[in-house]
Legacy VTK file of the C-alpha trace (Angstrom):
# vtk DataFile Version 3.0
C-alpha trace
ASCII
DATASET POLYDATA
POINTS 427 float
0.112 0.034 0.048
1.522 3.123 -0.990
1.390 6.070 1.583
-0.279 9.299 0.730
2.252 12.146 0.871
2.067 14.835 3.114
0.014 17.997 2.539
2.972 20.098 2.139
4.558 18.728 -0.972
1.014 18.440 -2.696
1.383 20.385 -6.004
-1.175 23.169 -6.136
-3.670 21.949 -8.643
-3.501 24.558 -12.078
-6.889 26.056 -11.705
-6.202 27.163 -7.744
-2.724 28.523 -9.096
-3.984 30.546 -11.964
-6.697 31.726 -9.612
-4.781 33.428 -6.901
-2.343 34.624 -9.687
-5.401 36.582 -11.615
-6.822 38.326 -8.454
-6.138 41.886 -7.548
-5.047 42.798 -4.187
-6.626 46.034 -2.539
-2.860 48.089 -3.116
-2.306 47.235 -6.624
-5.396 48.277 -7.240
-4.763 51.316 -5.603
-1.233 51.190 -7.390
-2.909 50.431 -10.806
-5.026 53.529 -9.968
-1.935 55.895 -9.067
0.052 55.041 -12.258
-2.915 55.741 -14.400
-2.913 59.005 -12.815
0.386 59.856 -13.444
-0.216 58.468 -16.917
-2.711 60.994 -17.458
-1.179 63.873 -16.285
1.565 63.556 -18.785
-0.487 62.109 -21.350
-2.628 65.124 -21.143
0.364 67.627 -21.008
0.747 66.359 -25.122
-2.377 65.447 -25.487
-3.596 69.049 -25.074
-1.379 70.550 -27.325
-3.271 69.410 -30.629
-6.382 70.684 -29.867
-4.665 74.269 -28.239
-3.122 74.111 -32.007
-5.734 75.625 -33.236
-5.692 78.353 -30.731
-1.733 78.714 -30.246
-0.623 79.298 -34.251
-3.286 82.268 -34.610
-2.155 84.023 -31.134
1.167 83.067 -31.767
1.460 84.083 -35.511
3.367 80.378 -36.494
2.909 78.417 -39.008
1.801 74.564 -39.028
5.820 73.997 -39.678
6.149 76.010 -36.167
4.328 74.499 -34.536
4.918 71.078 -35.752
8.405 71.869 -33.960
6.924 72.877 -30.823
5.481 69.573 -30.577
8.356 67.706 -32.038
10.315 69.761 -29.545
9.103 67.807 -26.839
9.243 64.432 -27.739
13.254 65.025 -29.048
14.277 65.873 -25.166
12.084 63.300 -23.913
13.870 61.011 -26.154
17.607 62.401 -25.041
16.587 62.391 -21.317
14.940 58.787 -21.713
18.719 57.466 -23.259
20.774 59.642 -20.624
18.700 57.845 -18.103
18.644 54.354 -19.318
21.508 53.687 -17.403
20.310 54.079 -14.326
16.821 53.765 -14.490
17.588 49.869 -12.653
19.995 51.786 -9.413
17.660 53.123 -7.927
13.941 52.882 -5.929
11.649 52.960 -8.975
9.312 55.445 -6.650
12.482 58.050 -6.268
13.485 57.849 -9.220
9.482 58.130 -10.457
9.089 61.053 -8.062
12.172 63.297 -9.255
11.305 63.723 -12.945
7.477 64.014 -12.107
8.490 66.790 -9.970
10.850 68.416 -12.858
7.788 67.976 -15.366
5.702 69.960 -12.781
7.880 72.870 -13.126
8.174 72.017 -16.789
4.438 72.744 -17.186
4.513 75.428 -15.347
6.695 77.488 -17.889
4.496 76.403 -20.335
1.887 78.049 -19.014
3.926 81.593 -18.247
5.555 81.605 -21.497
4.354 84.053 -24.014
6.374 83.768 -27.244
7.343 80.950 -29.829
11.073 80.759 -28.366
9.761 80.703 -24.863
7.419 78.013 -25.682
9.376 75.796 -27.800
11.972 76.340 -24.331
9.563 75.328 -22.153
8.322 72.075 -24.398
12.378 70.767 -24.124
12.240 71.639 -20.329
8.978 69.762 -20.180
10.123 66.603 -22.310
13.172 66.365 -20.740
11.719 65.441 -17.615
8.064 64.089 -18.811
9.817 61.588 -21.576
10.996 59.048 -18.409
7.928 59.024 -15.997
6.064 56.349 -18.937
9.061 53.873 -18.740
9.155 54.310 -14.927
4.888 53.750 -14.792
5.394 50.508 -17.400
8.355 49.410 -15.181
6.437 49.420 -11.856
3.623 48.053 -13.022
5.900 45.365 -14.464
7.004 44.696 -10.957
4.122 44.653 -9.239
1.848 42.896 -11.759
1.746 38.708 -12.752
1.694 38.562 -16.306
-1.703 37.447 -16.808
-3.029 40.384 -14.830
-1.218 42.592 -17.494
-3.434 42.912 -20.164
-5.935 44.875 -17.531
-3.144 46.741 -15.456
-2.424 47.732 -18.849
-6.097 49.120 -20.352
-5.947 50.867 -17.104
-3.207 52.654 -17.463
-4.419 53.719 -21.226
-7.513 54.856 -19.787
-5.004 57.976 -18.357
-5.279 58.320 -22.629
-9.011 58.288 -22.328
-9.716 60.401 -19.524
-7.147 63.094 -20.968
-9.968 63.334 -23.889
-13.243 63.339 -21.282
-12.058 65.206 -18.607
-8.826 66.812 -19.676
-8.895 68.313 -23.329
-12.606 69.402 -22.777
-11.714 71.108 -19.966
-8.629 72.545 -21.459
-10.673 73.418 -23.991
-13.328 75.401 -22.301
-10.902 77.843 -19.926
-8.217 78.364 -23.505
-11.834 80.034 -24.810
-13.031 81.452 -21.741
-9.040 83.207 -21.309
-6.681 82.116 -23.465
-4.091 79.412 -24.249
-2.039 79.752 -20.680
-4.844 78.561 -18.892
-5.000 74.898 -19.129
-1.258 74.219 -18.176
-2.226 76.172 -14.787
-5.321 73.566 -14.601
-2.689 70.522 -15.006
0.009 72.173 -12.287
-2.625 72.067 -9.766
-4.157 68.578 -10.503
-0.589 67.149 -11.424
0.363 68.230 -8.116
-2.123 65.957 -6.543
-0.629 63.085 -7.888
2.463 64.156 -6.820
1.279 64.233 -2.850
0.073 60.530 -3.510
2.669 59.600 -4.936
6.016 60.717 -1.664
2.687 59.790 0.974
1.640 56.629 -0.743
3.027 54.304 -2.974
5.331 51.843 -1.132
9.458 51.688 -2.239
9.917 49.246 -5.539
13.039 47.868 -4.912
12.284 44.087 -5.804
14.625 44.467 -9.359
18.140 46.215 -6.877
17.825 42.288 -5.729
19.221 40.819 -8.673
22.198 40.739 -10.787
22.533 44.064 -11.966
25.214 46.248 -13.515
27.066 48.936 -11.323
28.441 51.066 -14.494
25.731 52.988 -15.891
26.869 52.649 -19.759
27.733 49.278 -19.495
24.144 48.781 -18.044
22.677 51.120 -20.739
25.317 49.115 -23.395
23.879 45.826 -21.977
20.009 46.559 -22.602
20.516 47.909 -25.947
22.681 45.237 -27.115
19.785 42.617 -26.085
18.944 40.743 -30.055
15.536 40.197 -28.415
14.904 44.088 -27.488
15.648 45.331 -31.019
12.594 44.006 -32.255
10.716 45.904 -29.627
12.106 48.950 -30.150
10.976 49.134 -33.529
7.901 47.878 -32.949
7.301 50.865 -30.077
8.898 53.621 -32.407
6.606 52.073 -36.020
3.623 52.076 -33.491
4.209 55.982 -32.113
4.386 57.414 -35.614
0.564 57.166 -36.165
-0.191 59.220 -33.511
2.323 61.878 -33.701
2.078 62.291 -36.930
-1.990 62.638 -36.949
-2.631 64.214 -33.714
-0.749 67.749 -33.629
-2.793 68.507 -36.863
-6.031 67.152 -36.394
-7.864 69.686 -33.830
-7.205 71.936 -37.363
-8.440 68.766 -39.630
-10.657 69.185 -37.366
-12.305 73.011 -37.862
-10.754 73.792 -41.107
-11.368 70.596 -43.471
-14.222 69.320 -41.534
-16.252 72.363 -40.664
-16.812 71.377 -36.993
-17.080 74.666 -35.199
-14.065 75.322 -32.689
-16.112 75.198 -30.047
-17.498 72.099 -30.713
-14.647 70.599 -30.245
-14.226 69.537 -26.705
-17.911 67.669 -27.548
-15.858 65.047 -30.123
-13.246 64.393 -27.497
-15.362 63.840 -24.601
-17.566 61.006 -26.624
-14.608 59.777 -28.563
-13.314 59.800 -24.884
-15.956 58.279 -22.564
-16.234 55.490 -25.628
-12.121 54.701 -25.081
-13.066 54.456 -21.552
-15.511 51.394 -22.084
-13.666 50.078 -24.463
-10.331 49.788 -23.124
-11.087 47.664 -20.087
-12.233 45.114 -22.491
-9.493 45.610 -24.782
-8.016 44.376 -21.751
-9.256 41.441 -20.880
-10.143 40.498 -24.512
-5.727 40.611 -24.474
-5.600 37.943 -21.541
-8.556 35.409 -22.451
-7.923 35.338 -26.335
-3.907 36.618 -26.587
-1.890 39.339 -26.973
-1.331 38.978 -30.770
-4.690 38.363 -32.801
-6.434 41.559 -30.449
-3.321 43.203 -31.551
-3.868 42.350 -35.341
-7.551 42.817 -35.002
-6.405 46.620 -34.386
-4.151 47.118 -36.571
-6.646 46.231 -39.434
-9.480 48.359 -37.864
-6.866 51.327 -37.720
-5.118 51.189 -41.028
-9.360 51.447 -42.456
-10.125 54.084 -40.070
-7.251 56.203 -40.409
-7.538 56.305 -44.620
-10.837 56.674 -44.432
-10.632 59.724 -41.337
-7.982 61.693 -43.662
-9.999 61.413 -46.906
-12.678 62.785 -45.222
-13.729 66.435 -45.943
-17.211 68.532 -44.353
-19.299 66.129 -42.903
-22.001 66.463 -40.109
-20.587 66.045 -36.614
-21.963 62.417 -35.864
-19.996 60.667 -38.609
-16.862 62.882 -37.233
-17.096 61.575 -33.635
-18.249 58.052 -35.248
-15.216 58.161 -37.467
-12.831 59.215 -34.111
-14.349 56.368 -31.292
-13.621 53.603 -34.236
-10.311 54.763 -35.100
-9.117 55.022 -31.550
-11.067 51.693 -30.546
-8.537 50.577 -33.269
-5.566 52.478 -31.984
-6.122 50.949 -28.305
-6.566 47.655 -29.551
-2.916 47.623 -31.208
-1.341 49.531 -27.885
-2.842 47.746 -24.882
-1.784 44.090 -25.840
1.541 45.099 -27.212
2.473 47.013 -24.023
1.626 43.601 -22.223
3.845 41.962 -24.854
6.682 43.822 -24.373
6.688 43.998 -20.325
7.681 40.194 -20.833
10.748 40.854 -23.031
13.650 42.171 -20.980
14.699 40.136 -17.248
13.673 42.333 -14.281
16.659 43.567 -13.474
17.166 45.356 -16.870
12.955 46.701 -17.065
13.866 50.172 -16.142
16.507 50.347 -18.737
14.405 48.717 -21.347
11.339 51.008 -20.675
13.116 54.034 -20.478
15.327 53.275 -23.905
11.980 52.076 -25.455
9.794 55.762 -24.670
12.949 57.224 -25.886
13.118 55.640 -29.192
9.620 56.336 -28.901
10.298 59.997 -28.357
12.561 60.895 -30.887
10.416 59.121 -33.585
6.807 60.573 -33.145
9.286 64.034 -32.961
10.675 62.818 -36.331
7.060 61.933 -37.591
5.623 64.836 -36.080
8.280 67.327 -38.240
7.680 64.925 -41.868
3.768 65.689 -41.068
4.543 69.481 -40.770
5.910 68.728 -43.872
3.379 66.699 -45.844
0.746 69.055 -44.856
0.331 72.930 -45.913
-2.125 75.633 -45.180
-4.279 76.203 -47.710
-5.130 80.229 -48.625
-8.695 79.569 -47.144
-6.730 77.832 -44.409
-7.798 74.574 -45.054
-4.912 71.724 -44.263
-3.368 70.168 -47.738
-2.061 66.946 -48.327
-3.259 65.074 -45.096
-4.077 62.510 -47.380
-0.535 61.338 -47.383
0.239 61.203 -43.434
-2.934 57.971 -43.721
-0.628 56.601 -46.293
2.477 56.746 -44.067
0.471 55.462 -41.345
-0.972 52.968 -43.279
2.767 51.348 -44.083
3.974 52.029 -40.356
1.887 50.168 -38.997
1.843 47.023 -41.728
5.372 47.040 -40.347
4.466 47.179 -36.773
2.147 43.969 -37.216
5.236 42.057 -38.510
7.779 43.011 -36.081
5.677 42.415 -33.419
5.099 38.890 -34.304
8.435 38.160 -34.173
8.410 39.764 -30.990
5.747 37.558 -29.678
7.454 34.506 -30.993
10.992 35.099 -28.815
8.614 35.714 -25.777
7.188 32.481 -26.149
10.356 30.330 -26.453
11.684 31.898 -23.513
8.295 31.128 -21.643
8.653 27.809 -22.747
12.310 27.008 -21.948
11.761 28.650 -18.839
8.772 26.150 -18.427
10.974 23.057 -19.041
LINES 1 428
427 0 1 2 3 4 5 6 7 8 9 10 11 12 13 14 15 16 17 18 19 20 21 22 23 24 25 26 27 28 29 30 31 32 33 34 35 36 37 38 39 40 41 42 43 44 45 46 47 48 49 50 51 52 53 54 55 56 57 58 59 60 61 62 63 64 65 66 67 68 69 70 71 72 73 74 75 76 77 78 79 80 81 82 83 84 85 86 87 88 89 90 91 92 93 94 95 96 97 98 99 100 101 102 103 104 105 106 107 108 109 110 111 112 113 114 115 116 117 118 119 120 121 122 123 124 125 126 127 128 129 130 131 132 133 134 135 136 137 138 139 140 141 142 143 144 145 146 147 148 149 150 151 152 153 154 155 156 157 158 159 160 161 162 163 164 165 166 167 168 169 170 171 172 173 174 175 176 177 178 179 180 181 182 183 184 185 186 187 188 189 190 191 192 193 194 195 196 197 198 199 200 201 202 203 204 205 206 207 208 209 210 211 212 213 214 215 216 217 218 219 220 221 222 223 224 225 226 227 228 229 230 231 232 233 234 235 236 237 238 239 240 241 242 243 244 245 246 247 248 249 250 251 252 253 254 255 256 257 258 259 260 261 262 263 264 265 266 267 268 269 270 271 272 273 274 275 276 277 278 279 280 281 282 283 284 285 286 287 288 289 290 291 292 293 294 295 296 297 298 299 300 301 302 303 304 305 306 307 308 309 310 311 312 313 314 315 316 317 318 319 320 321 322 323 324 325 326 327 328 329 330 331 332 333 334 335 336 337 338 339 340 341 342 343 344 345 346 347 348 349 350 351 352 353 354 355 356 357 358 359 360 361 362 363 364 365 366 367 368 369 370 371 372 373 374 375 376 377 378 379 380 381 382 383 384 385 386 387 388 389 390 391 392 393 394 395 396 397 398 399 400 401 402 403 404 405 406 407 408 409 410 411 412 413 414 415 416 417 418 419 420 421 422 423 424 425 426
């Protein structure tokens, strides 16, 4: 008669282990909400430049090319700071690292509110980018450190709702403030709101130091080079850069295109952003659940196809009813979210623990540099006609579709690499 093994040695049933893994603790829920709030502050700072373009360009008497420079200045400085910070990103408590850059970001945003000329606003955007460009990468590193892979689709969806919240809460309020006073007022609002997140971050977030227990290269330059030289990281970096291109090419001129080409009055822009944001807030968590349940790549492919179709439709629109503009915007952003949420969850599994900070910093840096280049290219592809209408916007759409197709091929390579590593670890 064989003896029954002791209870302590009985393996945990896979279903029970999985159930335990997919439960959020109360602190994880708080952390996910806080990270989403901080991401909201950073995204709003960039997002608000697009709808304010229709106000800033005439107020400062600048051309679309100069406004593209203002947008890309943030991106280029953020890209540079990401590279500079990458070597140090895994050497400190992630909470302290995040708090340092967040304070600098708020100071840069305040400067934007005080700017009175093109050159002053350009300098302010550079400073804001130097600090703001690192925040997103630290947020993603913390999310990856604190949440199991089975939870990351939903966590990335929560963080991505910051994008929607900026449309629902931030952009309409920013446009209202700019209409009531001037374009400086939204930046003061962002500083006031951002300070709340900074206080909660300093007070409630626990230190994030688990990565410090691993094998870490103490030399910052060597740590940077080790991260860049990992072959599996390169495809992920390239995919991130291409996925960013679409947003940076379309969004800086979206408000000008909507007002001057589609015939939507400036005062109705908040309504478009409000409805679009509300719809994506609902869609985001559903996309995250689908990515966890059905797999990251199927959702990513569906999102890429939908994005390509809607970008072509959007960039070829002429004067249409506002309801049609809203419908196209909503579907297009659902497609964009269906790419970004599963890809972020997939990319979080690419680096090892002791390289997550530097990987995300470099990824954010490449993202910003690629986005800045995209904004500059878009600024030269489009031009203002004598009647104020944007010309050549459909060419921007073609470029976005091409980059989306290439990004899908690269994401497939990233997915295969992640699956191979997971199988090797399990075996």
